[in-house]
N, C-alpha and C positions, 0 to 999 in steps of 0.2 A: 641693349634690349633684344636685338635680333638674335644674338648668340645665346642669350639666356632662354629665349623662346625655343630655339632649336634644341638646346639641352633638355628642356622640359619635355619637348615632343619625343626625343629619343628615349628619355627615361620612361615615359608612359608606354611607348612601344615595347620597351624591354620588359616592363612590368606585365603587360598583357601577354606577351610572348611566353614569359616564364609561367604565368598563371595557366596558360593553355596547355603547357607541358604536363600539368597534373590532371588534365581531363582526358578521358578516353571513352570511347563508345564500347559498350559491352553487349554482346548478343547471348541469348540463351533460350532455354525451353522449359516449359512446365509440362510434365508428362506422367502418365500412369506407370508407376514403377513396379512392373509385374513381379520381378524377382527381388525387390527390396534392396538392391545393391547401390542405389543412388546414382547409377550411370544410365544415360539415355541409350539403351541398347537397340540393336536392329529389331524391328517388329513391335517395339513399344509405341504406344499411341500418345501423341501430343494433345494437349487440352486447349480448346478454343475459348476465348472470352474470359480468361482468368486475369484479374488485375495484378500488376507487378509494379513495385515502386522502388525508387532510390531515396525515399524519405523526403521527397519534394514532388517530382513529377510522378504521375501514375499512367501507365499504358495497359492495354489489354492484349492478350496473346492472340496471334493469328490462328487460322484454321488448323495449322499443324503444330500449334503450341509455342510458336516462336515470339520473342520480344527483343527489343533493343532499347537501351537506356544509357545516358551519360553518367559517368562516375568520376570522382576524384579520390584523393587519398584518405578522405574522411567518410566516404559513402558506404552505406550498406544497401544491398538489394534483397528484397523479400517479396514473395507472393502473398496476396491477401485472399486466402482460399475461401470458397463458399463453405458453408457448414457441413456439407455432405462429403468433404474431402479433408484429408489430413496428411501432413508430411510423413515420409517414411524414415526420416533420420532420427535425430536426438529426441529424447523425452523432454528436453527443455525447448519449448516452442520457438523462441527467438534465435536459438542456436542454429536453426535451419536456415537462417538468413546468411548472406555472403557479404563479409566485410572486406573492403578493398584498401585496408591499411598496410602497414609495413610488411606483414607476413604474406599478404595476398594481393600483391600490387597489380597483377595482370591476369588475363585469362578469361575465357567465356565461362558462363555458369548456367547450370540447369538444376531444376528442382523436381525431385521425384515425389509423387503423392500417391495415395491410395483412396479408394472410396470407403466411406464410413457411414454408419447410421446416424441420421440427424436426430438430435434430442430436443423435444420442445420443453422438457423439464430437466434441469440439471442443477448441481450445487458446486460452488467454488469456495476456496479459502482465500481471504485477503490478509496477508501476513506482513505486518510492518516490522521494520528495523530489527533484524536478528543481530547485527552489528557485533560480530565476534572479533576480538583483538588478538587472541593467541590460542594456543592449543587447549589451554584450560577452559577458555570460554567456548571453544568448539564443543568441549565435553559438556558444559552446562546446556548448550543448545541441543546436543544429541540426547541428553538425559531428560529433556523436557519437551520443547515444542516439536523437535524432529521425531522423537519417539512417539509422540501423540499422532503426528501426521502420518507416520509410516504404518500405524495400526488402523487408520481409518479407511474404510471401504466405501464410504458414502460421499466422497469428494471426487468430482470429475477432473478438476484441475485447480492449481494454486497460482496466484500472482503474488510474488514477493516484491514489496513496494519500496525497495531501495535501502541503502546502507546495509548491504549484505555483510560487509566487513567494516572495520573501524580504522581506515587509512592504510592498513597493512595489505596493500593490493597483491603482494606476493602470495597471499593465502586465498585469493579468488579461485585458483584452480581447485583447491581442496573444497571450497564451498560448492563449486560446480559439481564435483563428485558426490557431495552430500545430497544435492538436489536430484541427481541421477539415480540415487538409491530409493527415492520415494516412489510409492506405487502409482500416484497420480501425476499427470503431466504438470510441468511448471512453466511459468513465464516470469521474466525478471525485469525490474525497473532499475535504472541507474540512480544512485544516491550521491550526495555530496561527499561521503566517505569512501566511495568506490572509484575515485578519480586518480589519474596520474598527475600529481601536482607539480612535478618537475619539468613537464614538457608542455608545448603549446596545445597539442591535441590531447586533452585530458581524458578522453574516452577510449584511448587506444587499447589499453589492457582489457577493459570491460568489453569492448566490441570484438576484440580478437578472440575472447573466450565465449561470449554470449551472442555474437553475430550482429545485433543491432540494439540500439537504445531507443529508437523511434520506429514504431511499426504498428500494424493493425492486424486483427484476425476476427473471424466469425465463429461463434459457437451457438448452436441452436438458433433461436430467433434474435440473438443479441449481437451487436457489433461492438468490438473492443478496440480502443485506440490507446497505445502506450507511448508516453512522451517523457523525455529527459528534460525537466524544467530547471535543472541546476545550471545556471549561467555563470561561467567563471569570470572573476574580477581579479586579474593578476594570477599568480601561481597558486595562492592558497585561498584567496577570498572567493565568494560566490554570492549570488542573489537568485531569487526565484524569478524566472523570465522565460518567455517563449520567443524563439528567434523568428525572423521573417520566413525562413525556410520551413520551420515547423508549422507555422500558420498556413502557409501555402499547402503543405501536405494535408493538414486537417480539412481545409476547404476543398481540395481536390478529392479527398477520400469521402467526405460527407456527400459530395455531389453524386456518388454512386450508391448511397444508402437512403432508403425510404425515410421520410420525416417521421413516420409512425413507428419505426423500429427503435427499440431501446438502445441507446448508446452509452457505453461505459468508458470513461476516461480514467486511466491509471497513471499516476504521477507520484513523485516523491514529496515535493514541497507543497503544502496545502494552498488552496487557491487564495485564501486571505493574505498570504505572504508573497504572492506573485505580482511583480511590478506592473505588468501589462495584462492583467487578467481580463480587463474589459475587451481586449481584442479577440480572445478565444471565446469568451462568453457570448459575444455578439454572433459568432459562428454557430452557436448552439441554441440561440434564442427561439428559433422556429421549430425546434425538435419537440416531439410530443413528450418525451421523458428522457432525462439524462441523469446518470449516477456517476459521481466522481469519487475515486478512491485515492487516498493519500496516506503518507506516513510522516516521518521526520520529527515530529514534535515530542515524541515519547509521552503523549497524553492522548486520551480518547475524547473526541468531540464530534458533533454532528451539526451541519449548517445547511439552511435552506437559502440558496443563492438567488433563486427566483421561483416562480410558481411551478416550473418544470425541471429545476436542477437542484439536486441534493448532494451534499458532499459528506462522506464518512472519513474522518481522520482516524485511522484504524488503530492508533496506539502503537506499542512496540512489543514484540515477542521477547525481547531482552529486558523489557521493563525499563527501569531506571539504570540502564547501562550495566546490567549484571552486578549491581552493588547491593549492600544491605546484608542482614544476617542470613546465614545458610539454613536451609530446612534439613529435615532428617536424611535427605538424600545428598546433601552437600551442595545444593543449587541455591544461589542467592535469591531471597524473596523479591528484591528489586521492585518494590512497590513504586508505582508511578506518582508524580506530583499531583495528579488529579484524584488520587486515591484508588485507582483501578489496579487490579493485579495484572501481571504479564498476560498478554492475550493475543488473539487474532479474531477476525470476523468470518462467519459463515454467511453466504448469500445464496438464497434459493431462488432460481429463476423459473418462471412458468410463462412461456411465450414472451410477451413484452412486459410482464409484471415481475416484481421481485419482492422478497422479504429478507430481512437481515437479522443476524443474531450475534451478539457479543459472546465470545467463548474464552473464558479464563483458562490458561494453560494448566492442565492437571486438575481442573475443577469440574464439577458436574455442570452440565449444560443449563440446569435450572438456576445456577448462581449468577443472577443478573444485577444484584445490588448488594450494598452493605447497609445494614440497619444498626444504628447506634442509639442507645437510650442513656441519658444522663443518670448518674447515681447507681449504675449497675456494676461498675468496676472501681475499686478503691484507688487503683493507680491513677485514674483520671483526675482525682482530686489534686494531683501534683503536676498536672499539665496546664500551664498558664492559659492557653487558648480555650481549653475546656472548662477551666475554673470560672470563666466569665459567663457561662451559659446558665440559664435558669434551670431550676429543678423541673424534671419531667419533660425536658426537651427531647424530641425524637428527630434524628437526622437520617435521611435516606440518600445514599449516593447511588443513583441509577446510572450505571456505567455507560449505557448507550443513549442516555437522555439528551434532549435538545431544548432549545428555547420554546418549542411548540409542545413539549411534553406536559401533560397534566398528571399530577401525582396526588393520591389520596390515601388516608390510612383509616383503619378500623380496629377497634379494641373489643374483643369478646363479642363479635357479631353485633356490635352497636352501630350507631349512625356513622356514616362515612365523613371524615374530616379532611377538607382540602388542605394540602401542604403548600407552602410558599417557597418558590425558587429563591435562593439566597447565595451571596458570595461568601462562602465560609471555607476554611481549611478543613479537609477531610480529617475526622478524628484520629484515624490510624496514622495519617501523615503527621499530625500534630504530636502524637505520642512518640513517633520515631525521631522527629526533630528534637524534642526535649531530651530523650534518652541519649541522642548523639551529643547534645551540649553538655550533659552530665558525665560524659565519657563512660556511660554504661555500655553503649554501642560505640564502635564495633568491637565484638569479641575477637579473640585470636583467630587468625586466618580468614576473617571477613573484611570487606571493604566498607568504609563509611558511606551510607546512602546520601546522595546529593539532593537532599530534600530541603525545602524552605517553607516558611509560613505564608504560602500563597494559596489563594482560594481555588476551588475546583469549579469547572463550568457545569457540573451536573449534580448539585446538592439541593435538596429540598428539606424544609423543617416544619414542624408543628409541635404542639404541646399536648401531652396526655390530658384527658379529662380529669378535672379535680375531684370527681366523685368516686374514683376507683377505690375499692375495698382493699385491705391488706391481704396480700397473697399472690397467687399466680394468675397471669393474664396472657392471652394470645394476641399478638399484634400482627396485623396483615397490612401490606402496602401494595397498591397497584399503580402502575404507570402506563399511560396510553396516549395515542395520538390519533387524529382523524384519518391518517393514512393506513391504519391497521396495526401500527406498532403497539405491542402490549407485553409487559413483563410484570411479574409479581414476586413478592418475597414475604416470609413470615418469621416471627421471632417470639420466643417465650420469654417473658419478663417477670420479675418479682418486685412488688411494691411493699415498702415497709408499713 
């Protein structure tokens, strides 16, 4: 027993000694980079009181801009800059962090910044799952969502909400180059398909390219926290979870942020699928207002997690994994299971207030819903799910709708009719599923859409008034919430 105890003691000592070898103290500076070369040159001024973190501990810089933090081979160090400063490095925000993995094992680090005008009003894009698998799908993205983003001058920055690629992490450098071509600054979230599945440190490639997967930044009057909530289970498995280190980081970070300031959490896996969501929600419960942005599901949905926390599950800019029939430009329609087209979200901030808008890729910004009316298309008589519906049924798929949304319809300026939220398959999804089963789809050079007869979370229905005369009618639908959300749509119909 005595010998066994000694062996255990020596084993523990060896373990801790080995663990300590991977930890080092890093010193650095945050400074005004007058010549924008990223080097702390003679005569350049260090900045006092800037928070700097290793994704766990947060320290503030001394009067000459100096800081010191412990790191190991998985750590990233980043400054949490006030809104009137910005990094002078890459146009991808988190790339200006310093990762201490394989390629950057040692050395001190400094962060060059410049002053910038603080904006009380700004707009961001929340872009879910681009998830390109090969050069052809890069082409799909470039010809659709990237072309749209590169032509926009009204977006201050974008957050890409994970699954940038589809397991082919050797293409992450090309994706990074694509983001660098956009006119607006970008920030990236790590997704479950952006991992090194063959090694223990599954974020090595992502962090080597993008600097950090857990970090925070300020823009205007809003504080942003980005977290990698993809928790590995073995080499290929994963679950939604926050680590103890991430929870400490959030707690330490929020201690420096006023309770009245709007906080935005960006993550990949939605909160409803996070195993220990209660731990992070408890850190947010006393905040005045919190917005959570997620991707992952390839469906659009919105959830009120408490009176002060709303989550937008932003859908996917690749839609249903770049599948389905190609349009006239050769890009797959990729209709999502919820019946939403490929999309992203625009979020407009005004101080600590915000408004959001669904944006279909390639669609006019007014396209916020699909309106389907029974008996308007003869093909629908051959679709089993649609055959079961009564004559005169109207279905509205309000893409950004939630459980709190009230939807109503009006025919020819008549009385408003309240529509009922229901669990139905979107009619366009039902049509695609049936045409797949009949081998009408996919046509040559297209991929079969992975759609099922599963209900959408944002469908409302009502019935046309029975007194309508034969002829043409105008149908209008409005969707609204007490928080100011409002969208509308119209459709011309003919009744026999």
